[in-house]
N, C-alpha and C positions, 0 to 999 in steps of 0.2 A: 495624060494629066500634065498641065503646065507646072512650071516651078512654083508659081504663086499659089496654085491650087494645092500642090504638095505641102507647101509651107503652112497654109491654112488648115489642111487636114491634120498635119502633125501637131500643130498648136491645139486643135480641138481634142485630139486623142490624149495629149499630155494633160490638158485641163481635166478631161474625164478621169484619167488615172489619179490625178491629184484629188479630185472630188471623192473618189472611191476610198481614199485614205482617211476621210473624216470618220471619227469613231473607231478607227482601227487601233490595234495595240501599239502604243507609243514605244514600247521596247523593241518592236519588230520593224518599225517604219520611221525613218527620219521625218517624213512629211506628217505622219500621224502625231509625232512628238511636237511638231510646231503647232498643229491644231490644238493639241492638248495644253501647250504652254500659253496659248492665247495671242491676242492682237499685239501686245507689247513686244513679245519675242519676235513675232513676224516682222513688225516694223523695224526693229533693231537690225534684223538680218538684212532687210532691204537697204538700210543705211550703210551697213558694213559692205555689202556687195557693190553698192553704187560707188563707195569710196575706192574699192579695189579696181573697179573699171577705170576710174579717174587716174589712179596711180599707174595702172597698166598702160593707159594711153600716153601718159607723160614719160614713162621710163622703160616700157617693155615693147615687145613685138606686136604686130597686128594679131598674130595667133593668140597671144596672151589676152589681148582685148576681147577676142572672140570667146575665149574660155570664161573670162570673168563676166562678160555680157550674158552668156548662157546661164550662169549662176544667178545673176540679177533677174533675168526674165523668169526663171523657175520660181524664185522667191516671190516675185510680183504675182505670178499665177496663183500661188498659195494664198496670198492676201486677197486677190480677186475672189477666189472660191470661198474664203471666209466671209466676205462681204456680199456674196451673191451676185457678183459682177461676172458676166460671161465675156470671153474674148471678143465676141461680135459686138457687144455693147461698146467696147473701147474702139473697135474698128469703125463702128457707125459714127462715133464722136469724131474720129479723125477724118472720116469721109465728109462729115458735115462742115469741116473746116477747109475743104478743098476749094481753091479759088479765092480764099481770103488771104490777105497779107497777115503776117504774124501780129502786126500792130492792130489791124482791124479785129482779129480774133481776140486779142487781149482786152481791147476796149469793150468788146461785147460781154465780157465777163465782169466788168467793173460796175 
């Protein structure tokens, strides 16, 4: 299995684990507690984690950026699960942009 296949497999497994926490006991699972607290809490956590990535990038080591990025990705996956968005949906969107410049892609959304 290639590194990219391992990455995709791990992302899918993590997503499935996150989905399995929907409806679980919030006192026993951090992920379940986020589902229980709702979209507002989820989005606040994404904002916090994104800020921490920025701060780490400006002031810390690459390892700290990796750690904060993992937190951000985890919370983003929780939001995706809440919204019924699968990782492959996002990957398909990214793939559809391949070959476009950023300017062209942005103009296509306006």
